[in-house]
C-alpha positions in Angstrom: 122.3 40.9 -7.7 125.7 40.4 -5.9 127.5 37.5 -4.5 129.0 38.0 -1.0 132.4 36.2 -0.6 132.6 36.7 3.1 130.4 38.2 5.8 131.0 39.8 9.2 127.9 38.0 10.3 128.4 34.6 8.7 125.8 33.4 6.3 123.2 36.1 5.7 119.6 35.1 5.3 116.6 37.5 5.4 116.1 41.2 4.9 117.9 44.3 6.0 116.7 47.7 4.7 116.3 47.6 0.9 118.2 44.4 0.5 117.3 40.7 0.8 119.8 37.8 0.9 119.7 34.0 0.7 122.2 31.2 0.5 122.3 29.3 -2.9 124.7 26.4 -3.5 126.8 27.6 -0.6 127.1 31.2 -1.8 125.5 34.3 -0.3 123.3 36.1 -2.8 122.2 39.7 -2.1 119.5 41.4 -4.2 117.4 44.5 -4.2 114.0 44.0 -2.7 111.2 43.9 -5.3 108.9 47.0 -5.2 106.1 45.0 -3.7 108.1 43.3 -1.0 107.0 43.9 2.6 109.7 43.3 5.2 108.5 40.8 7.9 107.4 42.5 11.1 107.5 39.6 13.5 109.5 40.1 16.7 112.7 38.3 15.6 112.8 40.3 12.4 112.3 43.6 14.3 115.0 42.6 16.8 117.5 41.9 14.0 116.8 45.2 12.3 117.2 47.1 15.6 120.4 45.2 16.4 121.8 46.0 12.9 121.0 49.7 13.3 122.4 49.9 16.8 125.6 48.1 15.9 126.1 50.3 12.9 125.8 53.5 15.0 128.0 52.1 17.7 130.6 51.2 15.2 130.6 54.6 13.6 131.0 56.3 17.0 133.9 54.1 18.0 135.6 54.3 14.6 135.3 58.2 14.8 138.0 58.3 17.5 141.4 58.0 15.9 143.1 56.2 18.9 140.4 53.6 19.0 140.5 53.0 15.3 144.3 52.4 15.6 143.9 49.8 18.4 141.1 47.9 16.7 143.1 47.9 13.5 146.0 46.4 15.3 143.9 43.4 16.5 141.7 42.8 13.5 141.7 39.3 12.0 143.3 38.8 8.6 140.9 39.5 5.8 138.7 42.0 7.5 139.0 45.7 8.4 138.7 47.6 11.7 135.1 48.8 11.0 133.8 45.3 10.3 135.8 43.9 13.3 134.1 46.5 15.6 130.7 45.7 14.2 131.1 41.9 14.5 132.4 42.1 18.0 129.6 44.3 19.3 126.7 42.9 17.3 127.0 39.6 19.2 126.6 41.3 22.5 123.4 43.3 21.9 120.1 42.3 23.4 117.2 42.9 21.0 118.9 46.0 19.6 120.0 47.4 23.0 123.4 47.8 24.4 124.5 45.6 27.3 127.4 45.6 29.7 129.2 43.2 27.4 129.5 45.7 24.6 133.0 47.2 24.3 134.8 50.2 22.8 138.2 48.4 22.8 139.1 45.0 21.5 138.8 42.1 23.9 141.5 41.0 26.2 142.9 44.5 27.2 144.5 44.9 30.6 141.8 45.1 33.4 140.9 48.3 35.1 138.6 49.1 38.0 136.8 52.4 38.5 137.1 53.4 42.2 134.8 56.5 41.7 132.5 57.6 38.9 130.7 60.9 38.9 128.8 61.9 35.7 126.7 65.0 35.5 125.7 67.4 32.7 128.4 69.8 33.9 131.4 67.4 34.2 132.7 63.9 34.2 135.0 62.8 37.0 136.4 59.3 37.0 139.0 57.7 39.3 140.7 54.5 38.2 142.3 52.3 40.8 146.1 51.7 40.6 146.9 49.6 37.5 150.3 48.4 38.7 149.4 44.7 38.5 146.8 45.0 35.7 148.9 44.1 32.6 150.4 40.6 32.4 153.3 42.1 30.5 153.7 45.0 32.9 154.1 48.6 31.9 157.3 50.1 30.5 157.2 53.6 32.1 160.1 54.7 30.0 157.9 54.1 26.9 154.4 54.4 28.2 154.7 57.9 29.6 151.1 59.0 29.4 147.6 57.5 29.6 144.3 58.7 28.1 140.7 57.9 28.9 138.3 57.3 26.0 134.6 57.2 26.7 131.4 56.6 24.7 128.3 58.0 26.4 125.0 56.3 25.6 122.1 58.5 26.5 118.5 57.2 26.4 115.0 57.9 27.7 114.6 61.4 26.1 112.7 63.9 28.2 111.3 65.4 24.9 109.1 63.0 23.1 110.2 64.6 19.8 113.8 63.7 20.4 115.8 60.7 19.2 115.3 57.5 21.3 119.0 57.5 22.1 122.3 59.3 21.4 125.9 58.1 21.3 128.5 60.7 22.2 132.2 60.0 22.0 134.2 61.7 24.7 138.0 62.1 24.9 139.7 63.2 28.1 143.1 64.9 28.3 146.0 62.5 28.8 147.7 62.4 32.2 151.1 61.0 33.2 151.0 57.2 33.7 151.5 56.2 37.3 151.0 52.5 38.1 150.9 52.6 41.9 148.5 55.5 42.5 145.0 56.2 41.3 144.5 57.8 37.8 142.1 60.7 37.8 140.3 62.0 34.7 138.1 65.1 34.6 136.3 66.8 31.8 134.1 69.9 32.0 131.2 70.6 29.7 129.3 73.7 28.6 127.1 74.7 25.7 125.8 72.1 23.3 127.2 69.0 25.0 125.6 70.0 28.3 122.2 70.6 26.5 122.4 67.2 24.8 123.1 65.5 28.1 120.1 67.2 29.8 117.8 66.0 27.0 118.0 62.4 28.2 117.0 60.8 31.5 119.4 57.8 31.4 123.1 57.9 30.9 125.5 55.0 30.6 129.2 55.4 30.0 131.6 52.9 28.3 135.2 53.8 29.0 138.7 52.5 28.7 142.3 53.5 29.0 145.0 53.7 26.3 148.7 54.1 27.3 150.7 56.5 25.0 154.3 56.9 24.1 156.1 60.3 23.9 154.7 60.9 20.4 151.1 60.2 21.5 151.0 56.8 19.8 149.0 54.0 21.5 151.0 51.2 23.3 148.5 49.2 25.4 144.7 49.4 25.9 142.5 48.3 28.7 139.2 46.4 28.7 136.0 48.4 28.6 134.1 49.0 31.8 130.8 50.8 32.3 129.3 53.4 34.7 125.9 55.0 35.1 125.0 58.6 36.0 
């Protein structure tokens, strides 16, 4: 038995995996399930388990990208860590265990971006971002923010092979380009081999992408909000 001092989800009640929790005298108590315990299979319980699983996989994918881990860590509330902050932010935006347009790979309140063209295929990703000159309230310091990088998380679903996984999350990093604020920013990535094969195993593809400005040492300075695009 364990007492949970704080929780990314608030007060925990119910069952997740091999553990069950309850609130007793204001404290969260977490225990192993008894051997004979059968997890509830009503619709709300199933939706909670699906949301927990999806948020966990999404968090691991985001946290696997060093630049994203840095920007989440820079905005995390006191008393938590970047992983829990990512989990908490995205868990709230799921719909019965499925991603929505409100899910995000960057913390909230980044500078806004608009995709003027999105072309996603199994062979290449080509994305054009409209000029960002007026996007940041603080403006951009082009003497410091010399480059900009696109980060993407590709959510693939509707497998064409019934024996495949229901969905796959694939982190994608584009090469950085010089930061220009008055002209479009163009990012291209070409695929071959395993990544191309994985893409072709799914019938639906949704991209979550964002920009991160970089200094001369490749350190993040500012980040954008997250926007989505479909193949």
